[in-house]
C-alpha positions in Angstrom: 6.4 50.1 52.0 7.1 48.0 48.9 6.4 44.4 49.0 9.3 42.0 48.3 9.0 40.4 44.8 7.7 36.8 45.1 9.1 34.0 43.0 7.0 32.6 40.2 5.7 29.1 41.2 5.0 26.7 38.3 2.4 24.0 38.8 3.3 20.7 37.2 1.0 19.8 34.3 -0.8 16.5 35.1 -0.5 13.8 32.4 -4.2 13.7 31.5 -4.8 17.4 31.3 -5.2 18.6 27.6 -3.4 21.9 27.9 -1.7 24.3 30.2 -3.9 27.2 29.1 -7.2 25.4 29.8 -5.9 24.3 33.2 -5.0 27.9 34.2 -8.2 29.3 32.9 -10.2 26.8 34.8 -8.2 27.7 37.9 -9.1 31.4 37.4 -12.8 30.5 37.0 -12.7 28.3 40.1 -11.2 31.2 42.1 -13.9 33.5 40.9 -16.6 31.1 42.1 -15.2 31.2 45.6 -15.8 35.0 45.7 -19.4 34.8 44.5 -22.0 32.7 46.5 -23.3 29.7 44.5 -27.0 30.4 43.9 -27.7 26.7 43.7 -25.9 25.8 47.0 -28.3 25.0 49.8 -27.2 27.1 52.8 -29.5 25.1 55.1 -32.2 22.5 54.7 -35.0 24.6 56.1 -34.6 27.2 53.3 -35.1 24.5 50.7 -38.2 23.3 52.4 -39.7 26.7 53.0 -39.5 28.4 49.7 -36.5 27.2 47.6 -36.6 25.0 44.5 -37.5 21.4 45.2 -34.5 19.1 45.3 -35.3 17.4 42.1 -35.7 20.6 40.1 -32.6 22.0 41.6 -30.6 19.0 40.4 -32.0 19.3 37.0 -31.2 22.9 36.7 -27.7 22.3 38.0 -27.2 19.5 35.5 -28.2 21.8 32.7 -25.9 24.5 33.9 -23.0 22.1 34.1 -23.8 20.8 30.6 -23.8 24.3 29.2 -20.4 25.1 30.9 -19.0 21.8 29.6 -20.1 22.6 26.0 -18.5 26.0 26.3 -15.2 24.6 27.5 -15.3 22.0 24.8 -15.8 24.6 22.1 -13.0 26.7 23.5 -10.6 23.7 23.6 -11.3 22.9 20.0 -10.6 26.5 19.0 -7.3 26.4 21.0 -6.3 23.1 19.3 -7.2 24.4 15.9 -5.1 27.5 16.3 -2.1 25.7 17.8 -2.0 23.1 15.1 -1.9 25.6 12.3 0.6 28.0 13.9 4.3 27.9 13.7 4.8 29.3 17.2 4.0 28.4 20.8 0.7 27.9 22.4 -0.8 31.3 23.4 -0.2 32.1 27.1 -3.2 32.7 29.4 -4.3 36.3 29.7 -2.3 38.0 32.5 -0.2 34.9 33.1 3.5 34.2 33.1 4.6 33.8 29.5 7.6 33.8 27.2 8.4 34.6 23.6 7.7 32.1 20.9 9.8 29.0 21.2 10.4 29.1 25.0 8.4 26.7 27.2 8.3 25.6 30.8 8.1 21.9 30.3 9.0 20.5 26.9 8.9 21.1 23.2 9.2 19.4 19.8 10.0 20.7 16.3 9.6 18.9 13.0 9.0 19.7 9.3 5.2 19.1 9.6 2.7 20.9 11.8 0.6 17.8 12.2 3.5 15.8 13.5 4.7 18.5 15.9 1.2 18.7 17.3 1.1 14.9 17.7 4.5 14.9 19.5 3.2 17.6 21.9 0.1 15.5 22.6 2.4 12.6 23.6 4.3 14.9 26.0 1.1 16.2 27.6 -0.1 12.6 27.9 2.8 11.9 30.2 5.4 10.8 27.6 9.0 11.8 27.5 11.1 13.2 24.7 11.6 9.8 23.2 7.9 9.1 23.1 7.3 12.5 21.4 10.1 12.1 18.9 9.3 8.5 17.9 5.6 9.3 17.6 6.4 12.4 15.4 8.9 10.3 13.3 6.2 7.7 12.6 3.8 10.6 11.7 6.3 12.0 9.3 6.6 8.5 7.7 2.9 9.0 6.7 2.7 12.7 5.8 6.2 13.3 4.3 6.8 10.3 2.1 9.2 12.3 -0.1 11.7 12.7 2.7 11.2 9.8 5.1 9.1 6.8 5.7 9.1 3.2 6.9 11.6 2.5 4.0 14.1 5.0 5.3 17.2 4.7 7.4 17.3 6.3 10.8 20.0 7.8 13.0 19.5 9.3 16.4 21.1 10.8 19.4 19.5 10.8 22.9 20.8 12.6 25.9 19.4 11.5 29.2 19.5 14.4 31.7 18.9 12.0 34.6 22.0 9.8 34.0 24.0 12.3 32.0 24.6 9.7 29.3 24.3 10.3 25.5 23.3 7.3 23.4 23.6 6.9 19.7 20.9 5.1 17.7 22.2 3.5 14.5 20.4 1.5 11.7 23.6 -0.1 10.7 25.1 -0.1 7.2 22.7 0.1 4.3 21.6 -3.3 3.0 20.0 -4.5 -0.3 16.5 -6.0 -0.4 16.6 -6.2 -4.2 18.7 -4.5 -6.9 18.3 -0.8 -6.4 16.1 -1.1 -3.4 17.3 -0.6 0.2 16.2 -2.8 3.1 13.8 -0.9 5.3 15.0 -0.3 8.9 12.6 2.3 10.3 10.3 0.1 12.4 12.9 -2.0 14.2 15.1 1.0 14.8 12.4 3.2 16.3 11.0 0.3 18.3 14.4 -0.4 19.8 14.9 3.2 20.8 11.4 3.3 22.4 11.8 0.0 24.2 15.0 1.2 25.9 14.0 4.8 26.8 10.3 5.4 26.1 7.7 5.8 28.8 4.3 5.4 27.1 3.1 2.0 25.7 4.4 1.4 22.2 0.9 1.0 20.7 0.0 4.5 22.0 2.7 6.0 19.7 1.1 4.5 16.6 -2.4 5.6 17.2 -2.0 9.0 15.6 0.1 7.9 12.5 -2.3 5.0 11.9 -5.3 7.3 12.0 -3.7 9.7 9.6 -2.9 6.9 7.1 -6.4 5.4 7.3 -8.6 8.5 7.5 -6.4 10.8 5.5 -4.2 13.8 5.9 -3.9 17.1 4.1 -1.0 17.4 1.7 1.2 20.3 2.9 3.4 22.6 0.8 6.7 20.6 1.0 5.0 17.4 -0.2 3.1 19.2 -2.9 6.3 20.8 -4.2 8.2 17.5 -4.1 5.4 15.9 -6.1 5.5 18.6 -8.8 9.3 18.3 -9.0 9.4 14.5 -9.1 6.3 13.7 -11.0 3.8 11.0 -10.1 5.4 8.1 -12.0 5.2 5.1 -9.7 3.4 7.1 -7.0 -0.2 6.7 -8.2 -2.8 6.3 -7.0 -1.8 7.4 -3.5 -0.4 10.8 -4.4 -2.2 11.8 -7.6 -5.6 12.5 -8.9 -7.6 10.2 -11.2 -6.1 11.9 -14.3 -2.5 11.3 -13.1 -1.8 14.9 -11.9 -0.1 15.2 -8.5 -2.1 16.1 -5.5 -1.7 19.8 -4.6 -1.4 21.5 -1.2 -4.6 21.1 0.8 -5.7 17.9 -1.0 -6.5 14.9 1.2 -4.4 11.7 0.8 -4.9 8.3 2.4 -2.7 5.2 2.6 -4.8 2.4 4.0 -2.2 -0.3 3.3 0.3 1.7 5.4 -2.3 2.0 8.1 -2.6 -1.8 8.2 1.2 -2.2 8.5 1.3 0.2 11.4 -1.6 -1.6 13.2 0.3 -4.9 12.9 3.5 -3.2 14.2 1.7 -1.8 17.2 1.4 -5.3 18.6 5.0 -6.3 18.0 6.7 -7.2 21.3 10.2 -7.0 20.0 12.2 -4.8 17.6 12.9 -7.7 15.3 9.2 -8.6 15.0 8.3 -4.9 14.4 10.0 -5.1 11.1 9.3 -8.7 10.2 5.7 -8.2 9.2 6.7 -5.4 6.8 9.6 -7.5 5.3 7.3 -10.5 4.6 4.8 -8.3 2.7 7.6 -6.5 0.8 9.1 -9.8 -0.2 5.7 -11.0 -1.4 5.4 -7.9 -3.6 8.8 -8.4 -5.1 8.5 -12.2 -5.5 11.5 -12.8 -3.2 12.2 -14.9 -0.1 12.1 -13.1 3.2 15.7 -12.0 4.0 17.3 -14.3 6.5 19.3 -11.5 8.1 17.1 -8.4 8.7 18.2 -5.0 9.8 20.3 -4.9 13.0 19.8 -1.5 14.6 21.9 -0.8 17.7 22.2 1.5 20.7 25.7 2.4 21.7 27.6 5.2 23.5 27.9 8.4 21.5 31.2 9.6 20.2 32.7 12.4 22.3 34.9 15.4 21.9 35.8 17.5 25.0 35.9 21.3 24.3 36.6 24.2 26.7 32.9 24.9 26.9 31.9 21.3 27.8 31.6 18.1 25.8 30.3 17.3 22.3 28.4 14.1 21.4 27.5 12.7 18.0 26.7 9.5 16.2 29.4 6.9 15.1 30.4 5.7 11.7 29.0 5.1 9.0 27.2 8.4 9.8 29.0 11.8 9.2 29.5 12.1 13.0 33.2 11.2 13.0 33.8 13.7 10.1 32.0 16.4 12.1 34.2 15.8 15.2 37.3 15.8 13.1 36.4 19.1 11.5 35.6 20.7 14.8 38.8 19.4 16.5 41.0 20.7 13.6 39.3 24.1 13.7 39.6 24.4 17.5 43.3 23.4 17.5 44.2 25.6 14.5 43.2 28.8 16.2 42.2 30.2 12.8 39.2 32.6 13.1 35.9 31.3 12.0 35.3 32.0 8.3 32.6 34.6 7.7 30.5 34.1 5.7 30.3 30.3 5.7 32.8 28.4 3.7 31.7 27.3 0.2 30.2 23.8 0.0 30.3 21.2 -2.7 27.4 21.4 -5.0 25.8 18.1 -6.0 23.3 17.3 -8.7 20.9 15.6 -6.4 20.6 16.5 -2.7 19.7 13.5 -0.4 16.0 13.4 0.6 16.2 13.5 4.3 14.2 14.6 7.3 15.0 15.7 10.9 13.2 16.4 14.1 14.1 17.3 17.7 12.5 17.1 21.1 13.7 18.7 24.4 12.4 19.1 28.0 13.3 21.7 30.5 15.4 19.2 32.5 17.9 18.8 29.6 16.9 15.6 28.0 17.2 15.8 24.2 16.3 13.5 21.3 17.6 14.2 17.8 16.4 12.1 14.9 17.3 12.2 11.3 16.3 9.8 8.4 16.8 9.5 4.7 15.5 7.8 1.6 18.7 9.1 -0.2 16.8 11.3 -2.6 13.3 12.6 -3.1 10.8 9.7 -2.8 13.8 7.3 -2.6 13.6 4.7 -5.3 10.0 5.7 -6.1 9.2 2.0 -5.8 5.8 2.0 -4.0 5.0 -1.4 -2.5 1.3 -2.1 -3.3 0.7 -4.3 -0.3 2.2 -1.9 2.2 2.0 1.6 0.8 5.7 2.0 1.7 8.3 3.7 -0.6 11.6 2.0 -0.5 14.9 3.9 -0.4 17.8 3.5 -2.8 20.4 3.4 -0.1 21.9 0.1 -1.0 25.7 0.2 -0.8 27.1 -1.2 2.4 29.8 1.5 2.3 27.3 4.3 2.0 28.6 7.4 3.8 25.5 8.8 5.5 26.5 12.4 4.9 23.0 13.6 6.0 23.4 12.0 9.5 25.3 13.9 12.1 23.2 15.1 15.0 25.2 17.0 17.6 24.7 17.7 21.4 26.7 20.1 23.5 26.5 19.6 27.2 28.1 22.3 29.4 29.3 19.9 32.0 29.0 16.2 32.8 29.2 16.9 36.5 26.6 19.7 36.7 23.1 18.2 36.3 21.7 21.8 35.7 24.2 22.6 32.9 22.9 24.0 29.7 22.3 21.5 26.9 22.3 22.4 23.2 21.1 20.1 20.4 21.6 20.6 16.6 20.3 18.4 13.8 20.1 19.2 10.0 18.6 17.7 6.9 18.5 18.3 3.2 22.2 19.0 2.4 25.0 16.7 1.4 27.5 18.9 3.2 25.7 19.0 6.5 28.8 18.2 8.5 30.5 21.4 7.3 27.4 23.5 7.9 27.1 22.0 11.4 30.8 22.7 12.1 30.4 26.4 11.2 27.3 26.7 13.4 28.8 25.1 16.5 32.1 27.1 16.1 30.1 30.3 16.1 28.2 29.1 19.1 31.4 28.3 21.0 33.0 31.6 20.1 30.0 33.5 21.3 30.2 32.1 24.8 27.4 30.9 27.0 24.1 32.7 26.3 22.4 34.9 28.8 18.9 34.5 29.9 17.8 37.5 27.9 19.3 36.0 24.7 17.5 32.7 25.4 14.2 34.6 25.9 14.3 35.7 22.2 16.0 32.7 20.8 12.8 31.2 19.4 12.5 34.1 17.0 16.2 34.2 16.1 18.4 32.1 13.9 21.4 30.1 15.2 23.7 31.4 12.5 24.1 34.9 11.1 24.3 33.7 7.5 21.9 30.8 7.2 21.4 31.2 3.4 25.1 30.4 2.7 25.5 27.6 5.2 24.2 24.8 3.1 21.1 23.8 1.2 19.0 22.4 4.0 17.3 23.0 7.3 19.0 23.3 10.7 17.0 22.6 13.9 18.2 23.8 17.3 16.9 22.9 20.7 18.3 23.8 24.1 17.6 23.5 27.9 18.5 26.6 29.8 17.4 28.0 33.2 14.7 25.4 33.6 13.1 26.2 30.2 13.0 24.4 26.9 14.0 26.4 23.8 13.4 25.6 20.1 14.3 27.4 16.8 15.3 26.6 13.2 17.1 27.9 10.2 15.2 29.1 8.2 13.3 30.4 11.1 9.9 29.6 9.6 10.6 26.2 8.1 9.5 23.9 10.8 6.4 24.2 13.1 7.1 23.7 16.8 4.9 22.8 19.7 5.4 23.0 23.4 3.8 23.4 26.8 
């Protein structure tokens, strides 16, 4: 007689546990110990007195045994962390355990352009943080290790969907402002602090520990940064990003930014969003010989713009981002009834693509955070503040159309708390709104994905023609069937981490 199939039961990962794999392996070891009598366990007191080891020696031997086991587990944990940091896929499943393909996780996941920052975001999730903690921490990390695309001098836009309330909130830095001719007013710290203060779970200083350590003790230059340095040259970027002879740092070289570390340490103790940016502004003003601006950046959180579609409802960021343009393109395409162009429509080619960065975090309950930021071009203005280690952007015009900023979330239903949620965010292309339009139209035309499709989604690409859909990177995250899913176009561009 065949036994009925039993449902798989997931055990919730406790906030202080370092990894799901270690937990499950320890559980297996603990189960094995129950089947084999403990040679050091006293079955009765008379046995110890008669011929067993004396109590003191028994405790010494037991302590040495525990120390050996602890060292073994520590070495194994370091090996697991080393392999997970350098890989582009998911953490390896325990032998014989319940597992999924790369990019599918039981609890939550984060994807970003840098392996170090994706790993840092995962650590914040495991420590009990939510997707906002993970995303903000990873964004601050990218501000250190990817100065060519983002930084404390960049402008930020974001979109957060709260699965508990069903609300989608847009994060805006406001119109670009001028600090000095050709130099944009930095908005990153007050913008990210505001987002965390409203929706984060972990203490704000906890999010800055990793980025501060990287800036102070050093980080390895990765391939994207090395390529950007070769293309841009080191003028204005020395000594932080070049050797003593003025040549740019190559991939694998170690870079430090102690001035930036000092700014992050001061920001960690800022109680409000305004104060988080004031310390940086005062130092920048001193470098430039200016007075501190009386009106600093005014980031805001406001309801996201919406567009109902037959498959659910779409959310994006308001003007002056490209969000309204995106919704207008989608509405026109849906109402026209014209088939989706294949391959992707031609895009305008520009001489200089905006330097921008994007990341996404998702949990299995359907909460999603999408963040995108820009310096306007590679290394922005290339003006490196000596007192802060911050590169300022050249986003200065108040009427700047933030073509790089149009994160998008599709929720299957506002009434159904278990409805699928899809998040898309792109970077690197001036025509990102059109690329996003094509991607979401293809998704809507394909209909709701099946569980089997989602199982392999981490290894697939959201579009069938990614090479013709713009010049940048497209990140996709989703919550489906109590699992978190991540992928990207190109599929190997961005390391992701989950648990």
